[in-house]
C-alpha positions in Angstrom: 0.0 0.0 0.0 1.4 3.4 -0.9 2.3 5.6 2.0 3.0 9.3 2.0 5.2 11.8 3.8 3.3 13.8 6.5 2.6 17.2 5.0 3.8 20.4 6.7 4.3 24.0 5.8 7.8 24.6 4.5 9.7 27.9 4.9 12.7 28.3 2.6 15.2 31.2 2.5 16.4 31.6 -1.1 20.1 31.9 -1.5 22.4 33.0 -4.3 22.4 29.5 -5.9 18.6 29.3 -6.1 18.2 32.9 -7.4 17.2 33.6 -10.9 15.1 30.5 -11.6 11.4 30.6 -12.2 9.3 29.6 -9.2 7.3 27.0 -11.1 10.5 25.2 -12.2 11.8 25.4 -8.7 8.7 23.9 -7.2 8.6 21.1 -9.8 12.1 20.0 -8.6 11.5 20.6 -4.9 8.1 18.8 -4.8 9.2 15.6 -6.5 6.2 13.4 -7.4 3.6 16.2 -7.2 1.7 16.5 -10.5 2.5 19.7 -12.5 -1.2 20.6 -12.5 -1.3 20.6 -8.7 1.8 22.9 -8.5 0.2 25.4 -10.9 -3.0 25.3 -8.9 -1.1 26.1 -5.7 0.4 29.1 -7.4 -2.9 30.2 -9.0 -4.8 30.0 -5.6 -2.0 31.9 -3.8 -1.1 29.1 -1.5 2.6 29.5 -2.4 3.8 32.9 -1.1 7.1 34.8 -1.6 7.8 37.4 1.1 4.1 36.9 2.2 2.8 37.9 -1.2 1.3 36.0 -4.1 3.4 35.4 -7.2 2.7 33.9 -10.7 4.5 30.9 -12.3 6.9 33.2 -14.2 8.2 34.9 -11.0 12.0 34.6 -10.7 13.3 33.9 -7.3 15.8 36.4 -5.8 18.4 36.0 -3.1 16.9 36.8 0.2 13.3 35.8 -0.7 11.4 33.9 1.9 9.3 31.2 0.2 6.3 29.6 1.9 5.3 26.2 0.5 1.9 24.9 1.8 1.4 21.3 3.1 1.5 19.0 0.0 1.4 15.2 0.2 4.3 13.6 -1.8 3.9 9.9 -2.5 6.8 8.0 -1.0 6.7 5.7 -4.1 7.7 8.7 -6.3 11.3 8.4 -5.0 13.1 5.5 -6.8 16.5 4.5 -5.7 18.7 3.8 -8.8 20.2 0.3 -9.0 23.7 -0.2 -7.6 25.0 -1.2 -11.0 23.8 2.1 -12.5 25.3 4.1 -9.7 28.6 2.4 -10.2 28.6 3.2 -13.9 27.9 6.8 -13.1 30.7 7.0 -10.6 33.1 5.7 -13.1 31.8 8.0 -15.9 33.0 11.3 -14.4 35.7 12.7 -16.7 36.0 16.2 -15.4 35.1 18.0 -12.1 35.8 21.3 -10.5 34.0 23.3 -7.8 31.4 24.5 -10.3 31.1 21.9 -13.0 30.9 18.1 -13.5 31.2 16.4 -16.8 30.2 12.8 -17.4 30.9 10.4 -20.3 27.2 9.4 -20.3 26.7 5.7 -21.0 24.5 4.9 -24.0 21.1 3.6 -22.9 20.8 5.8 -19.9 18.3 8.7 -19.9 19.5 12.0 -18.6 16.5 12.2 -16.2 13.5 10.2 -15.2 10.0 10.5 -16.7 8.1 9.0 -19.6 8.3 5.5 -18.3 11.8 5.9 -17.0 12.1 5.7 -13.2 15.4 7.5 -13.0 18.2 8.9 -15.1 21.7 10.5 -14.8 20.6 13.4 -12.6 18.7 11.3 -10.1 21.6 8.8 -10.0 24.1 11.6 -9.3 21.9 13.0 -6.5 21.7 9.5 -5.0 25.5 9.2 -5.2 26.0 12.7 -3.6 23.1 13.2 -1.2 24.9 16.1 0.5 25.6 18.0 -2.7 23.7 21.3 -2.3 23.0 21.7 -6.1 23.2 19.4 -9.1 21.4 20.3 -12.3 21.6 19.2 -16.0 23.1 22.0 -18.2 21.9 20.4 -21.4 20.6 17.0 -22.6 21.7 14.0 -24.7 19.3 11.5 -26.2 19.1 8.3 -24.2 21.0 6.2 -26.8 23.7 8.8 -27.3 26.9 8.6 -25.2 29.5 11.1 -24.4 30.1 14.5 -22.7 27.3 15.7 -20.5 27.6 18.8 -18.3 26.1 19.0 -14.8 26.2 22.3 -12.9 27.1 22.3 -9.3 26.1 25.9 -8.7 23.1 27.9 -9.8 25.3 30.6 -11.0 27.2 28.1 -13.2 23.9 26.9 -14.7 22.9 30.4 -15.6 26.3 31.2 -17.1 26.4 28.0 -19.2 22.8 28.4 -20.4 23.7 31.9 -21.6 26.8 30.6 -23.4 24.7 27.9 -25.0 22.2 30.4 -26.2 25.0 32.5 -27.7 26.6 29.6 -29.4 29.8 29.9 -27.3 30.0 26.3 -26.3 31.6 24.1 -28.9 30.1 20.6 -29.1 31.3 17.9 -31.5 30.0 14.4 -32.1 31.4 11.3 -33.7 28.9 9.2 -35.8 28.9 6.4 -38.3 26.7 6.8 -41.3 25.6 4.8 -44.3 27.3 5.4 -47.6 30.3 7.4 -48.8 30.0 10.9 -47.5 33.5 12.1 -48.5 32.2 14.5 -51.2 29.7 16.5 -49.1 27.5 18.4 -48.8 28.6 18.8 -45.2 26.7 21.9 -44.0 23.1 20.9 -43.6 20.8 23.9 -43.0 17.3 22.5 -42.9 14.5 23.6 -40.6 13.1 21.0 -38.2 9.7 20.4 -36.7 8.7 18.0 -33.9 5.7 15.8 -34.4 4.0 13.6 -31.7 2.4 10.5 -33.1 -0.7 8.9 -31.8 1.2 6.5 -29.6 3.1 9.3 -28.0 6.3 8.7 -29.9 8.3 11.9 -30.7 9.5 12.3 -34.3 11.3 15.2 -36.0 11.1 16.0 -39.6 12.5 18.5 -42.1 9.9 21.2 -42.6 10.2 24.7 -44.1 7.9 25.9 -41.3 10.0 24.4 -38.6 12.8 25.9 -36.4 16.1 26.9 -37.8 18.7 24.2 -37.5 22.3 24.0 -38.8 24.7 21.1 -38.5 28.3 21.0 -39.9 29.7 17.6 -40.8 33.3 16.6 -41.6 34.4 13.3 -43.1 37.0 11.5 -41.0 37.3 8.1 -42.7 35.4 6.1 -45.3 34.8 2.4 -45.6 33.0 0.3 -48.1 29.4 1.3 -47.5 29.9 3.6 -44.5 31.6 6.8 -43.3 32.9 7.9 -40.0 31.9 11.6 -39.5 32.3 14.4 -37.0 29.3 16.7 -36.5 29.4 20.2 -35.0 26.1 21.7 -33.8 25.4 25.3 -34.5 21.9 24.9 -33.0 20.6 22.3 -30.5 17.3 20.9 -31.9 15.8 17.6 -30.8 17.4 14.7 -32.9 19.1 17.3 -35.0 22.2 15.3 -36.1 20.1 12.1 -36.8 17.5 13.9 -38.9 20.0 16.1 -40.8 22.2 13.1 -41.6 19.2 11.1 -42.9 18.0 14.2 -44.9 21.5 14.2 -46.6 21.0 10.6 -47.5 23.4 9.2 -44.9 21.4 7.9 -41.9 23.2 6.9 -38.7 24.2 3.4 -37.9 22.0 1.8 -35.3 19.2 4.4 -35.7 15.9 2.6 -35.4 13.9 5.8 -35.8 15.4 7.6 -38.8 17.9 5.0 -40.0 18.2 2.4 -42.8 17.0 -1.0 -41.6 19.2 -2.9 -44.1 22.3 -1.0 -43.1 21.6 -1.7 -39.5 21.1 -5.4 -40.2 24.5 -5.6 -41.9 26.2 -4.1 -38.8 24.6 -6.2 -36.2 26.9 -9.3 -36.8 29.8 -6.9 -36.3 28.5 -6.1 -32.8 26.6 -2.9 -33.2 23.7 -3.0 -30.7 23.2 0.8 -30.2 23.0 4.1 -32.0 26.5 5.1 -33.2 26.4 8.7 -31.9 28.9 9.9 -29.4 29.5 13.4 -28.0 33.2 13.3 -28.0 34.3 16.9 -27.4 33.2 20.1 -25.7 34.9 23.4 -25.0 34.2 26.9 -23.9 35.9 30.0 -22.6 34.4 31.6 -19.5 35.7 35.2 -19.7 33.9 36.2 -16.5 35.8 33.7 -14.4 38.9 33.6 -16.6 38.9 29.9 -17.3 38.8 27.7 -20.4 37.3 24.2 -20.5 38.5 21.7 -23.1 37.2 18.1 -22.5 37.2 15.0 -24.7 35.6 11.6 -24.3 37.0 8.9 -26.6 34.9 6.3 -28.3 34.1 3.4 -26.1 35.6 0.0 -26.7 32.6 -1.5 -28.6 32.4 1.4 -31.1 36.2 1.4 -31.6 36.0 -2.3 -32.1 33.3 -1.8 -34.8 35.6 0.7 -36.6 38.4 -1.8 -36.6 36.2 -4.5 -38.1 35.1 -2.1 -40.8 38.7 -1.3 -41.7 39.5 -5.0 -42.3 36.0 -6.1 -43.6 35.9 -7.5 -47.1 34.3 -5.4 -49.8 31.3 -7.6 -49.9 30.3 -7.1 -46.2 27.5 -4.7 -47.1 26.2 -6.4 -50.3 23.1 -7.7 -48.5 21.4 -4.4 -48.5 23.5 -1.3 -48.1 26.6 -1.0 -50.3 25.8 1.9 -52.7 
């Protein structure tokens, strides 16, 4: 039988690290397990107070604010403890850390956060690993099947600073990907607007659409094989599934992509050990002028993806004749 925490009024003093965020987003994180509709109803009815006054969902918290949160029942079952194996993988995945920022080489197959049928993700796992950490928040996101560099802010001021740099295009992010066909002759700059669709089953798909949002990806060919190419992609914008959709739009779908890919190409690679999407965020860099620091981080391909490249380098010319060699 589901139990719940005994509700009580909460009084919170907002510090520098909480300042600047919208109150609705703060409450969604603070009141884990409480439906979004309930939180907005609390705000609308004035049950949430800041400095004894009513505020709307868009109000941005300021250092020194006193926040009153009314009694709200939070289901105990809403808190899920990540499996020990997942926590161990996360602990080993840290590739950079300072007092403000943590960078993981995110494992493929692990979501960045819980929700949509996923009990927990990277951020919940990190909070379980570091229960005394005062602040841990995702700076950006990677698709569940994508591996590589993922930034987590350890301070609210760092989160705000990095979000601003991301909006300005000041953070360099590069990905490694394996695609179908010979892409050595270009075109390598794909400037095609993208629009998100939600299908009847709830699945999210992205398509090229002149009425969609601006999206630009720059590709570079690193190595070609018979029937495939190893590419590097640099994002000028950060749309959902951007690299995958742009590559498919150019006629070179990603290996292991079961949503936008080529089923025949994927079938040919399975005997070589490919059991995931071949997309890896291998490099990120930025210069923080305000704090006079430069960050330059790389995450090499994992053993299995490197092993696949080695097999392609020595594969006979006929390996892809069953459906993909073009």
